[in-house]
C-alpha positions as CSV (number, residue, x, y, z in Angstrom):
1,X,11.3,93.2,-53.8
2,X,10.3,93.4,-50.2
3,X,14.0,94.0,-49.1
4,X,14.1,97.1,-51.4
5,X,11.0,98.4,-49.7
6,X,12.4,97.9,-46.2
7,X,15.7,99.5,-47.3
8,X,13.8,102.6,-48.6
9,X,11.7,102.9,-45.5
10,X,14.6,102.5,-43.2
11,X,16.7,105.0,-45.4
12,X,14.0,107.6,-45.3
13,X,13.5,107.3,-41.4
14,X,17.2,107.4,-40.8
15,X,17.5,110.3,-42.9
16,X,14.7,112.2,-41.1
17,X,16.2,111.5,-37.6
18,X,19.8,112.0,-38.5
19,X,21.1,108.7,-36.9
20,X,22.8,105.7,-38.0
21,X,20.6,103.0,-39.2
22,X,22.8,99.9,-38.7
23,X,20.7,98.6,-35.8
24,X,17.4,99.0,-37.6
25,X,18.9,97.2,-40.6
26,X,20.2,94.4,-38.4
27,X,16.7,93.9,-36.8
28,X,14.8,93.9,-40.2
29,X,17.4,91.6,-41.8
30,X,17.2,89.0,-39.0
31,X,13.5,89.1,-38.0
32,X,11.6,90.0,-41.2
33,X,13.9,88.8,-43.9
34,X,15.3,85.7,-42.1
35,X,18.9,86.4,-42.9
36,X,21.4,84.8,-40.5
37,X,23.0,86.9,-38.0
38,X,26.5,85.9,-39.3
39,X,25.5,87.7,-42.5
40,X,23.3,90.4,-41.2
41,X,25.9,91.9,-38.9
42,X,28.4,92.5,-41.7
43,X,25.7,93.6,-44.0
44,X,24.5,96.4,-41.7
45,X,28.0,97.5,-41.1
46,X,28.7,97.8,-44.7
47,X,25.4,99.9,-45.3
48,X,26.6,102.3,-42.5
49,X,30.0,102.8,-44.0
50,X,29.2,105.5,-46.6
51,X,27.4,107.7,-44.1
52,X,30.3,107.3,-41.7
53,X,32.9,108.2,-44.4
54,X,31.2,111.2,-45.5
55,X,30.5,112.5,-42.0
56,X,34.3,112.0,-41.3
57,X,35.0,113.9,-44.5
58,X,32.8,116.8,-43.4
59,X,34.3,116.9,-39.9
60,X,37.8,117.0,-41.5
61,X,36.8,119.8,-43.8
62,X,35.6,121.9,-40.9
63,X,38.7,121.1,-38.8
64,X,37.1,119.1,-36.1
65,X,39.5,116.1,-36.5
66,X,42.7,116.2,-34.7
67,X,44.9,113.6,-36.3
68,X,47.9,114.2,-33.9
69,X,45.7,113.6,-30.8
70,X,44.0,110.5,-32.4
71,X,47.4,108.9,-33.1
72,X,48.7,109.2,-29.6
């Protein structure tokens, strides 16, 4: 239950400041919840993926992504 509370608090905080929360998740997972680093790192990356994906879609929609330049 405590992990849900931490998740909610971090999610609210990150939503307010508009940044990625992977570093905060990583710190909480390792220091407070005693999760091994080998498990915490992929978990924090997995948590960040939806925000990154939807941010990418938004940038594609407003034509800020140059696929040709990115594939060079």
